[in-house]
C-alpha positions in Angstrom: 0.2 0.0 0.3 2.4 2.6 0.7 4.5 1.6 -2.6 1.1 2.7 -4.3 1.1 5.9 -2.2 4.8 6.9 -3.0 4.1 6.1 -6.5 0.9 8.6 -7.0 2.5 11.0 -5.0 5.4 10.4 -7.6 3.3 11.1 -10.6 1.8 14.3 -9.2 4.5 16.0 -8.2 5.6 14.9 -12.0 2.5 16.0 -13.5 3.0 19.4 -11.1 6.1 20.1 -12.5 4.9 20.1 -16.5 2.6 22.1 -15.8 5.0 24.6 -13.9 7.2 24.2 -16.5 4.8 24.8 -19.9 3.7 28.3 -18.1 7.1 29.4 -18.0 7.6 28.3 -21.3 4.7 29.7 -22.8 5.5 32.8 -21.3 8.4 33.1 -22.4 7.7 31.7 -26.1 4.5 33.2 -26.6 3.1 35.8 -28.1 1.1 37.8 -25.9 -0.9 38.9 -28.9 -3.5 40.0 -26.4 -1.3 42.8 -24.6 -1.9 45.4 -27.0 1.1 47.8 -26.0 3.3 45.0 -26.3 1.8 43.8 -29.4 2.6 47.9 -30.7 5.6 48.2 -28.9 7.0 44.9 -30.9 5.8 46.4 -34.3 7.6 49.4 -33.9 11.2 47.8 -33.8 9.7 46.5 -37.6 9.9 50.2 -38.5 12.7 51.4 -40.8 12.1 55.5 -39.6 9.1 56.9 -37.9 8.5 60.9 -38.8 5.0 61.4 -36.9 4.0 59.0 -34.5 -0.1 58.8 -32.6 -0.9 57.9 -29.9 -3.4 57.4 -27.8 -6.8 55.2 -27.2 -9.3 53.0 -29.6 -10.7 56.1 -30.5 -7.6 57.4 -32.2 -6.9 53.8 -33.8 -10.3 54.8 -35.3 -10.0 58.2 -36.5 -6.8 58.2 -38.5 -5.2 56.5 -41.2 -1.9 56.8 -41.4 -1.8 55.8 -45.0 -3.6 59.0 -45.6 -1.2 61.0 -43.5 1.8 59.1 -45.7 0.5 60.8 -48.7 -0.4 63.9 -47.9 3.3 64.8 -46.2 5.3 62.0 -47.9 6.7 60.4 -44.6 6.2 57.6 -42.4 3.8 57.9 -39.8 3.3 55.2 -37.2 0.0 54.6 -35.7 0.8 53.6 -31.9 -2.6 53.8 -30.7 -4.1 50.8 -29.2 -7.7 49.9 -27.4 -7.7 51.0 -23.7 -4.2 52.5 -24.1 -3.3 54.3 -20.7 -0.9 57.2 -20.8 1.9 54.9 -19.5 1.5 52.9 -22.4 1.7 56.2 -24.3 5.0 57.1 -22.2 6.6 54.1 -22.5 6.1 53.6 -26.8 7.4 57.5 -27.1 10.4 56.9 -25.0 11.2 53.5 -27.5 10.6 55.5 -30.5 13.0 58.4 -29.0 15.6 55.5 -27.8 15.1 54.7 -31.8 15.9 57.6 -33.3 18.4 59.3 -31.0 20.7 58.7 -33.6 19.9 60.5 -36.1 21.9 63.5 -38.1 20.9 66.9 -36.5 18.7 68.1 -39.4 16.2 64.9 -39.0 16.2 65.9 -35.1 15.2 69.4 -36.1 12.4 67.7 -38.0 11.3 65.1 -35.6 11.4 68.2 -33.3 8.7 70.0 -35.6 7.1 67.0 -35.4 7.0 66.4 -32.2 4.5 69.3 -31.9 2.2 67.1 -33.9 2.6 64.6 -31.7 1.7 66.4 -28.7 -1.1 67.9 -30.2 -2.4 64.4 -31.5 -2.2 63.1 -27.8 -3.9 65.8 -26.6 -6.5 65.4 -29.5 -6.8 62.0 -28.3 -7.4 63.1 -24.8 -10.2 65.1 -25.8 -11.6 62.7 -28.3 -11.6 59.8 -25.3 -13.2 62.7 -23.3 -15.7 63.2 -26.0 -16.3 59.0 -26.4 -16.4 59.0 -22.4 -20.0 60.4 -22.8 -20.6 56.8 -24.1 -23.3 56.3 -21.1 -25.0 59.1 -21.8 -25.1 58.5 -25.2 -26.9 54.9 -24.4 -29.4 57.2 -23.1 -30.2 59.8 -25.6 -29.5 57.7 -28.7 -33.3 56.4 -29.8 -30.9 53.4 -31.9 -28.6 52.4 -28.7 -29.3 49.2 -27.5 -28.3 47.9 -24.2 -29.4 44.3 -23.5 -28.3 41.1 -21.8 -27.5 38.1 -24.3 -26.5 34.4 -24.7 -23.1 34.0 -26.7 -23.4 31.6 -29.0 -20.3 32.1 -31.0 -17.9 34.6 -31.0 -14.4 35.7 -32.6 -12.5 38.8 -32.8 -14.9 40.4 -35.6 -18.4 39.5 -34.8 -20.4 37.7 -32.2 -23.3 35.9 -32.6 -25.9 36.9 -30.0 -29.4 35.2 -28.7 -30.8 38.4 -26.6 -32.4 36.7 -23.1 -33.2 40.7 -21.6 -33.8 44.0 -23.1 -33.3 46.9 -21.3 -33.3 49.2 -24.0 -33.3 49.8 -28.1 -35.0 48.0 -30.6 -34.3 44.1 -29.6 -35.8 41.1 -30.5 -35.4 38.7 -27.9 -35.5 34.8 -28.1 -33.4 35.7 -31.7 -30.6 35.1 -33.4 -28.3 38.2 -34.3 -25.0 39.0 -35.1 -23.1 41.9 -34.4 -19.7 43.3 -35.5 -16.8 44.6 -33.8 -16.9 42.8 -30.4 -14.9 44.5 -27.6 -15.0 42.8 -24.5 -14.7 45.6 -21.7 -11.7 44.9 -19.2 -10.0 42.7 -21.8 -11.6 39.1 -20.1 -12.5 35.9 -22.1 -15.8 35.7 -23.9 -17.0 32.0 -23.7 -19.8 31.1 -25.8 -22.7 29.5 -23.6 -22.3 32.4 -21.0 -24.6 35.3 -20.4 -23.0 39.0 -20.8 -24.2 42.6 -21.0 -24.4 44.3 -24.3 -23.9 47.7 -25.3 -24.6 48.4 -29.0 -24.8 52.2 -30.9 -24.3 51.0 -35.1 -21.8 49.3 -37.2 -19.5 52.0 -37.0 -19.1 51.3 -33.3 -17.7 48.4 -30.9 -20.1 46.6 -29.3 -18.8 46.6 -25.9 -19.3 43.4 -23.5 -19.4 43.5 -20.1 -19.3 41.0 -17.0 -21.8 41.9 -14.8 -23.3 40.4 -11.4 -26.8 40.0 -11.9 -29.6 40.4 -14.6 -31.1 42.6 -11.3 -30.2 46.1 -12.9 -30.5 47.6 -9.6 -27.8 46.0 -7.9 -25.7 44.6 -11.1 -21.9 45.4 -10.7 -20.0 45.4 -13.7 -16.6 43.4 -13.6 -13.1 43.5 -15.0 -12.6 47.9 -14.8 -12.9 50.6 -12.6 -12.8 53.4 -15.1 -15.4 56.5 -13.9 -17.2 55.8 -17.6 -18.5 52.5 -17.0 -19.2 53.5 -13.1 -21.8 55.8 -14.6 -23.0 53.1 -17.1 -23.0 51.0 -13.8 -24.9 53.9 -11.9 -27.8 54.6 -14.7 -28.2 50.6 -14.7 -28.8 51.2 -11.0 -31.1 54.0 -11.2 -33.5 52.9 -13.9 -32.3 55.3 -16.2 -31.7 53.2 -19.5 -35.6 51.7 -18.5 -37.1 55.2 -18.3 -35.3 56.0 -21.8 -36.5 53.5 -23.4 -40.4 53.6 -22.2 -39.9 57.7 -23.5 -38.0 55.8 -26.8 -41.7 53.7 -27.2 -43.9 56.3 -26.6 -42.4 58.6 -28.7 -42.6 56.1 -31.9 -46.0 54.9 -31.0 -47.1 58.9 -31.0 -46.5 58.3 -34.9 -48.9 56.1 -35.9 -52.4 57.5 -37.3 -55.0 57.7 -34.9 -58.4 56.3 -35.8 -60.8 56.2 -32.7 -61.6 56.9 -29.5 -59.3 55.7 -26.9 -60.9 52.4 -24.8 -59.9 51.7 -21.4 -58.2 47.7 -20.9 -61.5 46.5 -19.3 -63.4 47.4 -22.5 -60.8 45.9 -24.9 -61.0 42.8 -23.0 -64.8 42.9 -23.1 -65.0 41.1 -19.4 -66.3 43.0 -16.7 -64.7 42.2 -13.3 -68.0 41.2 -11.6 -68.7 39.0 -14.4 -65.2 37.2 -14.6 -64.2 34.1 -13.4 -60.2 34.5 -13.7 -57.3 36.3 -15.1 -54.6 34.5 -16.7 -51.3 35.2 -18.4 -49.1 33.6 -20.9 -45.5 34.8 -22.2 -45.4 34.2 -26.1 -44.0 30.9 -26.7 -45.1 29.2 -23.1 -47.6 26.5 -22.9 -48.4 27.4 -19.2 -51.0 29.7 -18.7 -50.3 31.9 -15.3 -53.5 32.9 -13.2 -52.5 36.5 -11.3 -54.6 38.6 -9.0 -58.3 39.2 -10.6 -58.7 42.5 -8.1 -55.2 43.9 -8.5 -55.6 43.3 -12.5 -58.9 45.4 -12.8 -57.7 47.8 -10.8 -55.1 48.5 -13.2 -56.7 47.8 -16.5 -59.8 49.6 -15.7 -57.3 53.6 -15.4 -55.3 52.0 -18.5 -56.2 53.8 -21.7 -55.2 52.6 -25.4 -54.9 54.6 -28.6 -56.9 53.0 -31.2 -54.3 53.3 -34.3 -54.2 52.3 -38.2 -53.1 48.5 -37.7 -49.2 48.1 -37.9 -47.7 45.1 -38.1 -46.1 43.4 -34.5 -43.3 41.3 -34.0 -44.2 39.0 -31.5 -41.1 38.1 -28.9 -40.6 36.7 -25.7 -41.6 39.2 -24.3 -45.0 39.5 -25.7 -47.6 37.9 -23.9 -51.5 37.1 -24.1 -54.1 38.5 -20.9 -56.8 36.0 -20.8 -60.2 36.4 -19.4 -62.5 33.7 -18.1 -66.3 34.3 -18.1 -68.0 30.7 -17.7 -67.0 28.7 -20.4 -65.9 31.7 -22.4 -62.6 32.8 -22.9 -61.7 36.9 -23.8 -58.3 37.6 -25.0 -55.9 40.5 -25.6 -52.3 40.4 -27.3 -49.4 42.9 -25.9 -46.2 43.0 -27.4 -43.0 44.5 -25.5 -42.9 47.1 -28.5 -46.4 48.5 -26.6 -48.8 47.6 -29.4 -51.9 45.6 -28.4 -54.6 43.5 -30.4 -58.0 42.8 -29.3 -59.7 39.6 -30.7 -59.9 40.6 -34.1 -56.1 39.7 -34.3 -56.8 36.4 -34.2 -58.3 36.9 -37.8 -55.1 37.8 -39.7 -52.2 35.6 -40.5 -49.8 37.6 -39.3 -49.5 39.8 -35.6 -51.6 43.1 -36.0 -51.6 46.2 -33.6 -54.6 48.0 -33.5 -53.9 50.1 -30.1 -51.3 51.4 -28.4 -50.7 51.2 -24.8 -48.3 53.7 -22.6 -45.0 52.3 -21.8 -45.7 52.9 -18.1 -48.8 51.3 -18.4 -47.4 48.5 -19.9 -44.3 47.9 -16.9 -46.9 47.8 -14.4 -49.2 45.2 -16.2 -45.7 43.2 -16.3 -45.4 43.8 -12.5 -48.5 41.9 -11.6 -47.4 38.6 -12.9 -45.7 35.7 -10.8 -42.4 35.1 -10.9 -43.0 31.9 -12.1 -44.6 33.1 -15.1 -41.5 35.2 -16.2 -39.3 33.3 -18.9 -36.5 31.0 -16.8 -33.0 32.7 -18.1 -29.9 30.7 -18.2 -27.0 31.2 -15.7 -24.7 33.8 -16.5 -21.6 31.6 -15.9 -22.6 28.2 -17.9 -20.2 25.6 -15.8 -20.0 23.5 -18.9 -19.1 26.5 -21.0 -16.6 27.6 -19.1 -14.9 24.1 -18.8 -15.3 23.4 -22.2 -13.5 26.9 -23.0 -10.5 26.4 -20.9 -10.4 22.8 -22.4 -10.1 24.3 -26.0 -7.6 27.4 -24.6 -5.5 24.9 -23.0 -4.9 21.8 -24.1 -2.0 20.8 -22.6 -3.5 21.6 -19.5 -6.4 19.5 -19.8 -4.0 16.6 -21.2 -2.1 16.7 -18.2 -5.3 17.3 -15.6 -6.4 13.9 -17.8 -3.6 12.1 -17.3 -3.8 12.5 -13.3 -7.1 11.4 -13.4 -6.4 8.7 -14.8 -3.6 7.8 -12.8 -5.9 8.5 -10.0 -8.7 6.4 -10.8 -6.2 3.2 -11.8 -4.2 3.7 -8.7 -7.7 4.0 -6.7 -9.2 1.1 -8.3 -5.4 -0.8 -7.8 -5.2 -0.1 -4.3 -9.2 -1.2 -3.8 -8.0 -5.2 -6.2 -4.9 -5.4 -3.8 -6.6 -4.6 -0.3 -9.5 -7.4 -1.2 -6.7 -9.6 -2.8 -4.6 -9.0 1.2 -8.0 -9.0 2.6 -9.0 -12.9 1.6 -5.2 -14.2 1.7 -6.1 -13.3 5.3 -9.2 -15.2 5.7 -7.6 -18.1 4.5 
């Protein structure tokens, strides 16, 4: 038995040594392309000569094309801006350029001094540009096209991320569908894993799609991981205060106000067609779900009696996981009102059309009040933010050497354990004889 234990311990020590050596060699030999400043510095050494140096963060990186500047000036412009470049990174890049060009003749040095003024201007511009770009949290509030949502990653690479939106916070987001977003950027430089749920922000195809790791689906309490920048602390604060939900309500109400009105306002109770005194019960069902859930009849009618809908010219509605039906039961008859998450409403006649059609609009605040009546079990079941299986698969695919070592260790332990049990039983039988 002692020999077996010694062998197992020896195997563990050997495997541990292999892991440590692999990590050390990986750090020394593998080019860390994810370290953007390090990568820029590596490329810098490949330059024959640098006449103009441009430093700054991602906004400078996207805002200046060195090829155009080279055509205008007939010189070599090197763009050393990188995503989330900090002032210390800019400092060391500039220091290396000055060191690399230290042996130039006086005439060229004089020219460099002139161009250094331009470098300083570019850096100042980058700072002001970043400050301007730093109003992203506010831009997400004011821009009607901006999207903020929780989404489950289906596939990811440096150029595009495929997402299934799960919870809409703001914007024209269709939950439960497959969507593609370009220029994905994980804020805080973390590894995006297929199967996990993240918080997304999106402006348009010309801007980055920001991806955040957060602690919760609850916007009132969630915290953003991996970053402490003021810009994202403001973003977090707006989320916690419900500012994006308010902006979304205003956006929807503004859109719905553009529809052509056809008739007078009507109460939700009138559209449902059943008074409280004649109603046996009220049930709701989310779009795509099988089960209906009963809600408190008294609370429902207290709200429904005071909700007035605007009669509009029929518009096509899009059903998503945020859409739901309200069903009133009167004896053996049922009466249904259909609601879509863009605050379009359809009555019984909607069922006559092959496509969902909104006959009325409801104020976004009233829609939210109705949703608040739903029991917790009626709401869509959301996947966990971090999928253990997704995290495991990601680690295996991206750490094949370590995965093989761990698998070997498990095999050794299993074989050792089985060998120990077999040996123990054999010795036990011999002892009985």
